[in-house]
MDTraj code that builds the backbone (N, CA, C; nanometers):
import mdtraj as md
import numpy as np

residues = "MET SER GLN THR ALA ASP HIS ASN THR ILE ASP ALA GLU ALA THR VAL VAL GLU PRO SER ALA PRO ALA THR PRO ALA PRO VAL LEU VAL SER ASP VAL VAL ARG SER ASP ARG LEU LEU LEU ALA ASN ASP ILE VAL LYS ASN HIS VAL ILE ALA ALA THR GLY ILE SER LEU ILE PRO ILE PRO GLY VAL ASP LEU ALA ALA ILE MET GLY ILE GLN VAL LYS MET ALA HIS SER LEU CYS LYS LEU TYR ASP VAL PRO PHE LYS GLU LYS LEU VAL ARG SER LEU LEU THR SER LEU VAL SER SER ALA GLY ALA VAL LEU ALA MET THR GLY LEU ALA SER LEU ALA LYS ALA VAL PRO VAL LEU GLY SER ILE ALA GLY ALA ALA GLY VAL SER ALA THR SER ALA ALA MET THR TYR ALA THR GLY LYS VAL LEU THR LYS HIS PHE GLU THR GLY GLY THR ILE ASP THR PHE ASP PRO VAL GLN PHE LYS GLU MET PHE LYS ALA LYS VAL LYS GLU GLY ALA GLU VAL VAL LYS SER LEU LYS PRO ASP ALA ALA PRO ALA SER ALA".split()
xyz = np.array([
    [-3.2701, 2.7456, -4.7266],
    [-3.3100, 2.7932, -4.5946],
    [-3.2809, 2.9447, -4.5982],
    [-3.3882, 3.0171, -4.5486],
    [-3.3880, 3.1602, -4.5545],
    [-3.3617, 3.2060, -4.4129],
    [-3.2990, 3.3124, -4.3971],
    [-3.2742, 3.3773, -4.2803],
    [-3.3337, 3.5183, -4.2839],
    [-3.3691, 3.5725, -4.1812],
    [-3.4175, 3.7089, -4.1744],
    [-3.2915, 3.8143, -4.1847],
    [-3.3342, 3.9352, -4.2145],
    [-3.2167, 4.0255, -4.2458],
    [-3.1180, 4.0514, -4.1238],
    [-3.1549, 4.0194, -4.0037],
    [-3.0461, 4.0504, -3.9041],
    [-2.9807, 3.9152, -3.8713],
    [-3.0094, 3.8060, -3.9468],
    [-2.9362, 3.6817, -3.9346],
    [-2.9283, 3.6263, -3.7919],
    [-3.0264, 3.6544, -3.7130],
    [-3.0376, 3.6118, -3.5782],
    [-3.1315, 3.4901, -3.5604],
    [-3.2259, 3.4726, -3.6595],
    [-3.3246, 3.3784, -3.6509],
    [-3.3362, 3.2984, -3.7814],
    [-3.3707, 3.1608, -3.7547],
    [-3.3855, 3.0689, -3.8673],
    [-3.5378, 3.0532, -3.8972],
    [-3.5909, 3.0313, -4.0177],
    [-3.7260, 3.0055, -4.0499],
    [-3.7541, 2.8757, -3.9800],
    [-3.8769, 2.8421, -3.9671],
    [-3.9352, 2.7240, -3.9203],
    [-3.9231, 2.6131, -4.0253],
    [-3.8955, 2.6450, -4.1417],
    [-3.8860, 2.5373, -4.2509],
    [-3.7484, 2.4920, -4.2519],
    [-3.6492, 2.5196, -4.1851],
    [-3.5278, 2.4797, -4.1939],
    [-3.5310, 2.3275, -4.1394],
    [-3.4397, 2.2459, -4.2062],
    [-3.4353, 2.1094, -4.1589],
    [-3.2941, 2.0762, -4.1053],
    [-3.2935, 1.9804, -4.0163],
    [-3.1759, 1.9345, -3.9620],
    [-3.1234, 1.8179, -4.0378],
    [-2.9972, 1.8199, -4.0756],
    [-2.9478, 1.7091, -4.1531],
    [-2.8627, 1.6085, -4.0610],
    [-2.9061, 1.4954, -4.0452],
    [-2.8283, 1.3968, -3.9504],
    [-2.7169, 1.3379, -4.0374],
    [-2.5980, 1.3303, -3.9715],
    [-2.4858, 1.2743, -4.0312],
    [-2.5205, 1.1331, -4.0479],
    [-2.4737, 1.0659, -4.1720],
    [-2.4910, 0.9206, -4.1934],
    [-2.4013, 0.8434, -4.1245],
    [-2.2714, 0.8943, -4.0923],
    [-2.1713, 0.8058, -4.0405],
    [-2.1933, 0.8146, -3.8783],
    [-2.1584, 0.7136, -3.8220],
    [-2.1879, 0.7061, -3.6567],
    [-2.0742, 0.8186, -3.6161],
    [-2.1082, 0.8760, -3.4762],
    [-2.0296, 0.9622, -3.4290],
    [-1.8907, 0.9048, -3.3823],
    [-1.7775, 0.9637, -3.3960],
    [-1.6539, 0.9251, -3.3619],
    [-1.6454, 0.9166, -3.2006],
    [-1.5966, 0.7971, -3.1524],
    [-1.5904, 0.7920, -3.0112],
    [-1.4802, 0.8892, -2.9553],
    [-1.5057, 0.9194, -2.8290],
    [-1.4141, 1.0238, -2.7597],
    [-1.2807, 0.9759, -2.7514],
    [-1.1805, 1.0334, -2.7856],
    [-1.0434, 0.9763, -2.7854],
    [-1.0001, 0.9441, -2.6382],
    [-0.9232, 0.8398, -2.6435],
    [-0.8615, 0.7867, -2.5053],
    [-0.7261, 0.8618, -2.4861],
    [-0.7325, 0.9360, -2.3725],
    [-0.6321, 1.0117, -2.3308],
    [-0.5054, 0.9297, -2.2769],
    [-0.4016, 0.9690, -2.2925],
    [-0.2879, 0.8972, -2.2583],
    [-0.2761, 0.8819, -2.0911],
    [-0.3301, 0.9887, -2.0368],
    [-0.3319, 0.9907, -1.8950],
    [-0.4219, 0.8879, -1.8362],
    [-0.5288, 0.8437, -1.9198],
    [-0.6405, 0.7550, -1.8768],
    [-0.5727, 0.6189, -1.8925],
    [-0.4895, 0.5966, -1.9940],
    [-0.4426, 0.4686, -2.0100],
    [-0.3349, 0.4432, -1.8934],
    [-0.2450, 0.5606, -1.8795],
    [-0.1400, 0.5340, -1.7626],
    [-0.2048, 0.5077, -1.6233],
    [-0.3358, 0.5822, -1.6042],
    [-0.3982, 0.5657, -1.4787],
    [-0.4658, 0.4128, -1.4615],
    [-0.4984, 0.3564, -1.5669],
    [-0.5716, 0.2283, -1.5579],
    [-0.4539, 0.1210, -1.5591],
    [-0.3449, 0.1527, -1.6190],
    [-0.2376, 0.0527, -1.6162],
    [-0.1731, 0.0654, -1.4642],
    [-0.1687, 0.1923, -1.4104],
    [-0.1181, 0.1966, -1.2799],
    [-0.1949, 0.1323, -1.1716],
    [-0.3446, 0.1413, -1.2050],
    [-0.4195, 0.0791, -1.1027],
    [-0.4093, -0.0642, -1.1108],
    [-0.3954, -0.1194, -1.2315],
    [-0.3804, -0.2703, -1.2396],
    [-0.2379, -0.3169, -1.1698],
    [-0.1371, -0.2327, -1.1841],
    [-0.0158, -0.2498, -1.1190],
    [-0.0288, -0.2477, -0.9592],
    [-0.1049, -0.1475, -0.9172],
    [-0.1399, -0.1291, -0.7672],
    [-0.2149, -0.2435, -0.7297],
    [-0.3115, -0.3043, -0.7994],
    [-0.3840, -0.4135, -0.7554],
    [-0.2874, -0.5407, -0.7440],
    [-0.2037, -0.5515, -0.8367],
    [-0.1143, -0.6634, -0.8227],
    [-0.0191, -0.6618, -0.7052],
    [0.0240, -0.5370, -0.6780],
    [0.1029, -0.5171, -0.5711],
    [0.0334, -0.5597, -0.4306],
    [-0.0924, -0.5162, -0.4371],
    [-0.1870, -0.5454, -0.3056],
    [-0.2093, -0.6961, -0.2913],
    [-0.2244, -0.7447, -0.4216],
    [-0.2616, -0.9146, -0.4259],
    [-0.1324, -0.9943, -0.3675],
    [-0.0148, -0.9351, -0.4158],
    [0.1153, -1.0153, -0.3877],
    [0.1413, -1.0097, -0.2438],
    [0.1169, -0.8798, -0.1803],
    [0.1222, -0.8612, -0.0376],
    [0.0247, -0.9394, 0.0566],
    [-0.1044, -0.9477, -0.0030],
    [-0.2020, -1.0384, 0.0795],
    [-0.1556, -1.1716, 0.0807],
    [-0.1008, -1.2259, -0.0397],
    [-0.0597, -1.3615, -0.0406],
    [0.0644, -1.3951, 0.0626],
    [0.1503, -1.2866, 0.0548],
    [0.2582, -1.2851, 0.1604],
    [0.2122, -1.2921, 0.3029],
    [0.1129, -1.2258, 0.3205],
    [0.0348, -1.2042, 0.4555],
    [-0.0261, -1.3357, 0.5036],
    [-0.0787, -1.4064, 0.4130],
    [-0.1300, -1.5400, 0.4448],
    [-0.0233, -1.6286, 0.5015],
    [0.0959, -1.6222, 0.4411],
    [0.2097, -1.7016, 0.4956],
    [0.2645, -1.6808, 0.6329],
    [0.2330, -1.5484, 0.6938],
    [0.2704, -1.5159, 0.8217],
    [0.2305, -1.6183, 0.9299],
    [0.1210, -1.6779, 0.8941],
    [0.0706, -1.7680, 0.9983],
    [0.1670, -1.8865, 1.0315],
    [0.2549, -1.9069, 0.9300],
    [0.3516, -2.0131, 0.9671],
    [0.4516, -1.9806, 1.0737],
    [0.4591, -1.8415, 1.1197],
    [0.5514, -1.8182, 1.2174],
    [0.4980, -1.8738, 1.3649],
    [0.5701, -1.9531, 1.4102],
    [0.5016, -2.0178, 1.5302],
    [0.5243, -1.9443, 1.6585],
    [0.5945, -1.8229, 1.6697],
    [0.6044, -1.7483, 1.7765],
    [0.4863, -1.6406, 1.8033],
    [0.4189, -1.6572, 1.9042],
    [0.3131, -1.5429, 1.9140],
    [0.3764, -1.4105, 1.9285],
    [0.3136, -1.3129, 1.8563],
    [0.3625, -1.1756, 1.8620],
    [0.4486, -1.1453, 1.7417],
    [0.5426, -1.2405, 1.7112],
    [0.6336, -1.2268, 1.6074],
    [0.5583, -1.2040, 1.4746],
    [0.4600, -1.2865, 1.4624],
    [0.3794, -1.2808, 1.3331],
    [0.3187, -1.1400, 1.3221],
    [0.2812, -1.0783, 1.4311],
    [0.2122, -0.9325, 1.4196],
    [0.3245, -0.8291, 1.3737],
    [0.4315, -0.8415, 1.4175],
    [0.5370, -0.7584, 1.3735],
    [0.5788, -0.7861, 1.2256],
    [0.5636, -0.9129, 1.1772],
    [0.5792, -0.9419, 1.0491],
    [0.4786, -0.8943, 0.9523],
    [0.3569, -0.8977, 1.0084],
    [0.2261, -0.8400, 0.9243],
    [0.2622, -0.6778, 0.8916],
    [0.3073, -0.6075, 1.0070],
    [0.3457, -0.4655, 0.9935],
    [0.4481, -0.4626, 0.8828],
    [0.5513, -0.5465, 0.8866],
    [0.6552, -0.5330, 0.7877],
    [0.6011, -0.5518, 0.6468],
    [0.5071, -0.6491, 0.6256],
    [0.4613, -0.6631, 0.4907],
    [0.3754, -0.5490, 0.4500],
    [0.3074, -0.4860, 0.5417],
    [0.2296, -0.3806, 0.4997],
    [0.3059, -0.2576, 0.4675],
    [0.4158, -0.2347, 0.5562],
    [0.5160, -0.1323, 0.5365],
    [0.5759, -0.1339, 0.3859],
    [0.6150, -0.2678, 0.3475],
    [0.6753, -0.2919, 0.2226],
    [0.5710, -0.2619, 0.1061],
    [0.4504, -0.3148, 0.1356],
    [0.3413, -0.2870, 0.0447],
    [0.3226, -0.1362, 0.0191],
    [0.3246, -0.0516, 0.1334],
    [0.3141, 0.0969, 0.1257],
    [0.4306, 0.1495, 0.0438],
    [0.5442, 0.0934, 0.0671],
    [0.6672, 0.1574, -0.0008],
    [0.6560, 0.1191, -0.1648],
    [0.6022, 0.0044, -0.1911],
    [0.5899, -0.0325, -0.3333],
    [0.4813, 0.0473, -0.4013],
    [0.3773, 0.0734, -0.3175],
    [0.2684, 0.1742, -0.3796],
    [0.3191, 0.3047, -0.3815],
    [0.4016, 0.3514, -0.3093],
    [0.4532, 0.4864, -0.3036],
    [0.5520, 0.5071, -0.4266],
    [0.6193, 0.3986, -0.4587],
    [0.7208, 0.4006, -0.5730],
    [0.6306, 0.4130, -0.6943],
    [0.5204, 0.3267, -0.7109],
    [0.4333, 0.3218, -0.8175],
    [0.3711, 0.4633, -0.8490],
    [0.3393, 0.5251, -0.7356],
    [0.2609, 0.6523, -0.7659],
    [0.3584, 0.7831, -0.7523],
    [0.4734, 0.7479, -0.7387],
    [0.5883, 0.8505, -0.7320],
    [0.5500, 0.9465, -0.6165],
    [0.5326, 0.8768, -0.4963],
    [0.4995, 0.9513, -0.3745],
    [0.6113, 0.9184, -0.2887],
    [0.6794, 1.0383, -0.2150],
    [0.7999, 1.0058, -0.1300],
    [0.7458, 0.9216, -0.0100],
    [0.8383, 0.8197, 0.0193],
    [0.8016, 0.7225, 0.1213],
    [0.8773, 0.7614, 0.2401],
    [0.8244, 0.7647, 0.3583],
    [0.8570, 0.8021, 0.4909],
    [0.8352, 0.6878, 0.5953],
    [0.9190, 0.5898, 0.6120],
    [0.8907, 0.4753, 0.6840],
    [0.8249, 0.4980, 0.8046],
    [0.9029, 0.5831, 0.9052],
    [0.8266, 0.6007, 1.0372],
    [0.6839, 0.6674, 1.0428],
    [0.6761, 0.7414, 0.9425],
    [0.5281, 0.8064, 0.9292],
    [0.4277, 0.6946, 0.8782],
    [0.4876, 0.6177, 0.7900],
    [0.3929, 0.5120, 0.7404],
    [0.3623, 0.4163, 0.8514],
    [0.4609, 0.3682, 0.9315],
    [0.4290, 0.2853, 1.0391],
    [0.3271, 0.3416, 1.1320],
    [0.3390, 0.4773, 1.1684],
    [0.2467, 0.5386, 1.2548],
    [0.1126, 0.5478, 1.1985],
    [0.0998, 0.5767, 1.0629],
    [-0.0331, 0.5880, 1.0023],
    [-0.0947, 0.4567, 0.9814],
    [-0.0206, 0.3537, 0.9516],
    [-0.0690, 0.2159, 0.9353],
    [-0.1148, 0.1635, 1.0868],
    [-0.0551, 0.1951, 1.1738],
    [-0.0948, 0.1505, 1.3190],
    [-0.2285, 0.2216, 1.3517],
    [-0.2427, 0.3491, 1.3067],
    [-0.3681, 0.4187, 1.3316],
    [-0.4837, 0.3716, 1.2553],
    [-0.4523, 0.3245, 1.1271],
    [-0.5639, 0.2703, 1.0490],
    [-0.6031, 0.1440, 1.0876],
    [-0.5082, 0.0442, 1.1076],
    [-0.5424, -0.0698, 1.1589],
    [-0.6093, -0.0704, 1.2825],
    [-0.5767, 0.0174, 1.3755],
    [-0.6296, 0.0218, 1.5154],
    [-0.7801, 0.0731, 1.5045],
    [-0.8128, 0.1358, 1.3925],
    [-0.9531, 0.1859, 1.3662],
    [-1.0629, 0.0553, 1.3587],
    [-1.0049, -0.0585, 1.3224],
    [-1.0797, -0.1632, 1.3223],
    [-1.0429, -0.2573, 1.4328],
    [-1.0790, -0.2060, 1.5509],
    [-1.0516, -0.2521, 1.6788],
    [-1.0843, -0.4232, 1.6900],
    [-1.2027, -0.4523, 1.6425],
    [-1.2372, -0.5979, 1.6721],
    [-1.1482, -0.6864, 1.5903],
    [-1.1070, -0.6436, 1.4544],
    [-1.0431, -0.7264, 1.3826],
    [-0.8992, -0.7347, 1.4330],
    [-0.8476, -0.6363, 1.4876],
    [-0.7020, -0.6160, 1.5402],
    [-0.7111, -0.7071, 1.6706],
    [-0.8131, -0.7051, 1.7414],
    [-0.8073, -0.7945, 1.8617],
    [-0.8139, -0.9459, 1.8242],
    [-0.8913, -0.9575, 1.7199],
    [-0.9148, -1.1113, 1.6828],
    [-0.7718, -1.1632, 1.6283],
    [-0.6978, -1.0733, 1.5518],
    [-0.5653, -1.1073, 1.5109],
    [-0.4787, -1.1182, 1.6371],
    [-0.4761, -1.0502, 1.7265],
    [-0.3969, -1.0705, 1.8458],
    [-0.4263, -1.1824, 1.9257],
    [-0.5587, -1.2223, 1.9311],
    [-0.5985, -1.3435, 2.0134],
    [-0.5515, -1.4625, 1.9387],
    [-0.5661, -1.4574, 1.7976],
    [-0.5261, -1.5755, 1.7269],
    [-0.3722, -1.5983, 1.7411],
    [-0.2994, -1.4976, 1.7459],
    [-0.1464, -1.5027, 1.7600],
    [-0.1211, -1.5564, 1.8937],
    [-0.1862, -1.5143, 2.0031],
    [-0.1640, -1.5767, 2.1302],
    [-0.2063, -1.7238, 2.1429],
    [-0.3040, -1.7568, 2.0628],
    [-0.3426, -1.8981, 2.0616],
    [-0.2415, -1.9891, 2.0202],
    [-0.1374, -1.9401, 1.9471],
    [-0.0361, -2.0258, 1.9124],
    [0.0456, -2.0804, 2.0266],
    [0.0331, -2.0219, 2.1272],
    [0.1087, -2.0524, 2.2467],
    [0.0438, -2.1943, 2.3234],
    [-0.0743, -2.2344, 2.2856],
    [-0.1229, -2.3510, 2.3187],
    [-0.0808, -2.4621, 2.2283],
    [-0.0160, -2.5631, 2.2691],
    [0.0462, -2.6697, 2.1905],
    [-0.0690, -2.7303, 2.0928],
    [-0.0209, -2.7687, 1.9793],
    [-0.0969, -2.8440, 1.8755],
    [-0.2198, -2.7703, 1.8318],
    [-0.3330, -2.7926, 1.8958],
    [-0.4697, -2.7344, 1.8539],
    [-0.4476, -2.5780, 1.8617],
    [-0.4033, -2.5064, 1.9699],
    [-0.3880, -2.3824, 1.9593],
    [-0.2990, -2.3300, 1.8409],
    [-0.2033, -2.3948, 1.8150],
    [-0.1096, -2.3489, 1.6954],
    [-0.1912, -2.3569, 1.5638],
    [-0.2657, -2.4581, 1.5593],
    [-0.3436, -2.4736, 1.4281],
    [-0.4477, -2.3649, 1.4180],
    [-0.5352, -2.3422, 1.5197],
    [-0.6343, -2.2480, 1.5356],
    [-0.5666, -2.1052, 1.5127],
    [-0.4673, -2.0838, 1.5874],
    [-0.3938, -1.9569, 1.5758],
    [-0.3523, -1.9217, 1.4273],
    [-0.2989, -2.0254, 1.3835],
    [-0.2435, -1.9970, 1.2375],
    [-0.3425, -1.9637, 1.1348],
    [-0.4523, -2.0273, 1.1445],
    [-0.5730, -2.0117, 1.0588],
    [-0.6258, -1.8781, 1.0781],
    [-0.6508, -1.8374, 1.2154],
    [-0.6960, -1.6962, 1.2425],
    [-0.5918, -1.5742, 1.1962],
    [-0.4673, -1.6059, 1.2307],
    [-0.3814, -1.5078, 1.1773],
    [-0.3739, -1.4961, 1.0285],
    [-0.3731, -1.6115, 0.9652],
    [-0.3635, -1.6205, 0.8189],
    [-0.4857, -1.5319, 0.7667],
    [-0.6077, -1.5699, 0.8007],
    [-0.7247, -1.4973, 0.7443],
    [-0.7242, -1.3341, 0.7767],
    [-0.7111, -1.3045, 0.8983],
    [-0.7223, -1.1648, 0.9472],
    [-0.6119, -1.0817, 0.9016],
    [-0.4863, -1.1241, 0.8889],
    [-0.3725, -1.0491, 0.8459],
    [-0.3784, -1.0295, 0.7038],
    [-0.4230, -1.1191, 0.6275],
    [-0.4504, -1.1140, 0.4730],
    [-0.5545, -1.0102, 0.4570],
    [-0.6732, -1.0178, 0.5147],
    [-0.7772, -0.9246, 0.4981],
    [-0.7337, -0.7919, 0.5452],
    [-0.6668, -0.7673, 0.6460],
    [-0.6169, -0.6295, 0.6831],
    [-0.5136, -0.5758, 0.5821],
    [-0.4210, -0.6652, 0.5282],
    [-0.3401, -0.6104, 0.4209],
    [-0.4149, -0.5665, 0.2990],
    [-0.5033, -0.6596, 0.2567],
    [-0.5910, -0.6003, 0.1463],
    [-0.6424, -0.4747, 0.1760],
    [-0.7151, -0.4540, 0.2865],
    [-0.7718, -0.3353, 0.3158],
    [-0.6956, -0.2195, 0.3155],
    [-0.5782, -0.2386, 0.3868],
    [-0.4655, -0.1214, 0.3844],
    [-0.4205, -0.1007, 0.2508],
    [-0.3946, -0.1985, 0.1643],
    [-0.3668, -0.1686, 0.0154],
    [-0.4628, -0.0907, -0.0639],
    [-0.5937, -0.1244, -0.0454],
    [-0.6900, -0.0648, -0.1257],
    [-0.7235, 0.0960, -0.0671],
    [-0.7048, 0.1121, 0.0590],
    [-0.7144, 0.2422, 0.1198],
    [-0.6065, 0.3189, 0.0553],
    [-0.4806, 0.2761, 0.0687],
    [-0.3637, 0.3660, 0.0170],
    [-0.3798, 0.3727, -0.1396],
    [-0.4238, 0.2861, -0.2148],
    [-0.4521, 0.2941, -0.3594],
    [-0.5392, 0.4083, -0.3751],
    [-0.6430, 0.4005, -0.3081],
    [-0.7474, 0.5035, -0.3398],
    [-0.6898, 0.6452, -0.2956],
    [-0.6286, 0.6561, -0.1891],
    [-0.5559, 0.7794, -0.1527],
    [-0.4604, 0.8317, -0.2608],
    [-0.3828, 0.7513, -0.2939],
    [-0.2660, 0.7721, -0.4037],
    [-0.3343, 0.8041, -0.5382],
    [-0.4448, 0.7451, -0.5757],
    [-0.5115, 0.7578, -0.7001],
    [-0.5819, 0.9064, -0.7141],
    [-0.6160, 0.9543, -0.5850],
    [-0.6768, 1.0864, -0.5859],
    [-0.5756, 1.1911, -0.5635],
    [-0.4300, 1.1514, -0.5791],
    [-0.3354, 1.2684, -0.5646],
    [-0.2838, 1.2863, -0.4212],
    [-0.3268, 1.1894, -0.3263],
    [-0.2758, 1.2040, -0.1960],
    [-0.1288, 1.1638, -0.1672],
    [-0.0724, 1.1987, -0.0784],
    [0.0628, 1.1436, -0.0335],
    [0.0565, 1.0961, 0.1040],
    [0.1818, 1.0495, 0.1506],
    [0.1812, 1.0072, 0.2956],
    [0.1673, 1.1157, 0.3862],
    [0.2029, 1.2302, 0.3589],
    [0.1938, 1.3327, 0.4327],
    [0.0451, 1.3959, 0.4436],
    [-0.0294, 1.3740, 0.3608],
    [-0.1691, 1.4015, 0.3655],
    [-0.2728, 1.2940, 0.4032],
    [-0.2191, 1.1796, 0.4122],
    [-0.3199, 1.0636, 0.4636],
    [-0.3596, 1.0794, 0.5901],
    [-0.4895, 1.0662, 0.6206],
    [-0.5502, 1.0901, 0.7485],
    [-0.6278, 0.9479, 0.7610],
    [-0.5806, 0.8688, 0.8560],
    [-0.6456, 0.7396, 0.8881],
    [-0.7842, 0.7508, 0.9141],
    [-0.8195, 0.8574, 1.0006],
    [-0.9633, 0.8705, 1.0263],
    [-1.0661, 0.8853, 0.9182],
    [-1.0125, 0.9608, 0.8233],
    [-1.0821, 0.9755, 0.6819],
    [-1.1273, 0.8455, 0.6314],
    [-1.0464, 0.7416, 0.6397],
    [-1.0515, 0.6191, 0.5739],
    [-1.1034, 0.5020, 0.6657],
    [-1.1437, 0.5390, 0.7894],
    [-1.1787, 0.4362, 0.8878],
    [-1.2899, 0.3536, 0.8315],
    [-1.4079, 0.4049, 0.7845],
    [-1.5190, 0.3273, 0.7409],
    [-1.4806, 0.2507, 0.6057],
    [-1.4106, 0.3201, 0.5120],
    [-1.3664, 0.2342, 0.4017],
    [-1.2753, 0.1297, 0.4341],
    [-1.1885, 0.1456, 0.5219],
    [-1.0952, 0.0279, 0.5813],
    [-1.1695, -0.0840, 0.6385],
    [-1.2802, -0.0611, 0.7182],
    [-1.3500, -0.1677, 0.7738],
    [-1.4235, -0.2408, 0.6709],
    [-1.4780, -0.1856, 0.5710],
    [-1.5520, -0.2336, 0.4489],
    [-1.4597, -0.3250, 0.3709],
    [-1.3460, -0.2587, 0.3592],
    [-1.2295, -0.3421, 0.2753],
    [-1.1838, -0.4585, 0.3451],
    [-1.1826, -0.4634, 0.4844],
    [-1.1414, -0.5758, 0.5486],
    [-1.2363, -0.6898, 0.5237],
    [-1.3694, -0.6632, 0.5303],
    [-1.4732, -0.7680, 0.5085],
    [-1.4612, -0.8173, 0.3721],
    [-1.4359, -0.7166, 0.2637],
    [-1.4090, -0.7588, 0.1278],
    [-1.2938, -0.8355, 0.1155],
    [-1.1912, -0.7907, 0.1867],
    [-1.0691, -0.8768, 0.1941],
    [-1.0753, -1.0111, 0.2338],
    [-1.1672, -1.0259, 0.3358],
    [-1.1808, -1.1736, 0.3851],
    [-1.2343, -1.2712, 0.2799],
    [-1.3206, -1.2147, 0.1817],
    [-1.3825, -1.2857, 0.0676],
    [-1.2833, -1.3107, -0.0245],
    [-1.1941, -1.2063, -0.0629],
    [-1.0916, -1.2235, -0.1594],
    [-0.9834, -1.3265, -0.1103],
    [-0.9511, -1.3236, 0.0189],
    [-0.8544, -1.4449, 0.0695],
    [-0.9140, -1.5589, 0.0396],
    [-1.0506, -1.5831, 0.0615],
    [-1.1072, -1.7193, 0.0396],
    [-1.0936, -1.7589, -0.1014],
    [-1.1065, -1.6622, -0.1923],
    [-1.0865, -1.6906, -0.3436],
    [-0.9295, -1.7278, -0.3925],
    [-0.8441, -1.6776, -0.2952],
    [-0.7026, -1.6950, -0.3354],
    [-0.6676, -1.8406, -0.2964],
    [-0.7384, -1.9112, -0.1886],
    [-0.6973, -2.0312, -0.1449],
    [-0.7396, -2.1453, -0.2556],
    [-0.6392, -2.2287, -0.2758],
    [-0.6738, -2.3248, -0.3947],
    [-0.7828, -2.4200, -0.3512],
    [-0.8617, -2.4586, -0.4665],
    [-0.9681, -2.5550, -0.4249],
    [-0.9168, -2.6828, -0.3747],
    [-1.0092, -2.7448, -0.3131],
    [-0.9658, -2.8757, -0.2515],
    [-0.9447, -2.9759, -0.3692],
    [-0.8589, -3.0570, -0.3672],
    [-0.8246, -3.1499, -0.4647],
    [-0.9387, -3.2427, -0.4930],
    [-0.9735, -3.2796, -0.6028],
    [-1.0923, -3.3730, -0.6409],
    [-1.0686, -3.5096, -0.5875],
    [-1.1675, -3.5679, -0.5306],
    [-1.1503, -3.7102, -0.4913],
    [-1.1280, -3.7939, -0.5990],
    [-1.0262, -3.8997, -0.5749],
    [-0.9936, -3.9905, -0.6755],
    [-1.0927, -4.0989, -0.6767],
    [-1.1188, -4.1717, -0.7845],
    [-1.2165, -4.2814, -0.7982],
    [-1.1439, -4.4089, -0.7701],
])
top = md.Topology()
chain = top.add_chain()
for i, resn in enumerate(residues, 1):
    res = top.add_residue(resn, chain, resSeq=i)
    for name in ("N", "CA", "C"):
        top.add_atom(name, md.element.get_by_symbol(name[0]), res)
traj = md.Trajectory(xyz[None], top)
């Protein structure tokens, strides 16, 4: 291969030699592994609290179940804060979660009505329990996913803005309803 005197250009006859070995894959960074492990742990935290939220429907007293849902969501927020090393402030978390859940007005209203339906003997209790179970679990799922997203991007409780996550929360409530269906055990097979 010849070069001109000023060493700035290469003759057209120069050939490029392709390496015979495949390119080495990019190294996996420790921070990427930690992040993926942390995300898996966050998903487990959310799933466990969604399962707990489905059990809220067993509380027979209207209104008490709604307070219990808030308790489960606050506990989930606390667990996520610990996972992401974010300072936990219970009063602020309760306020932020109330604002976030209120942004999905129709879902919140449905949960409230389902809770009130428990006041009607027998059928109301059954219908109310089913309604509270489905909606509380879906809202817990959505809350967990929104908080996880916020913490994954470096957010804290102090920087959380429920308005910013309003649309994501609504979408995750719908997604959560499907997830809740998948958590329910399949019906037992009919015996022959």
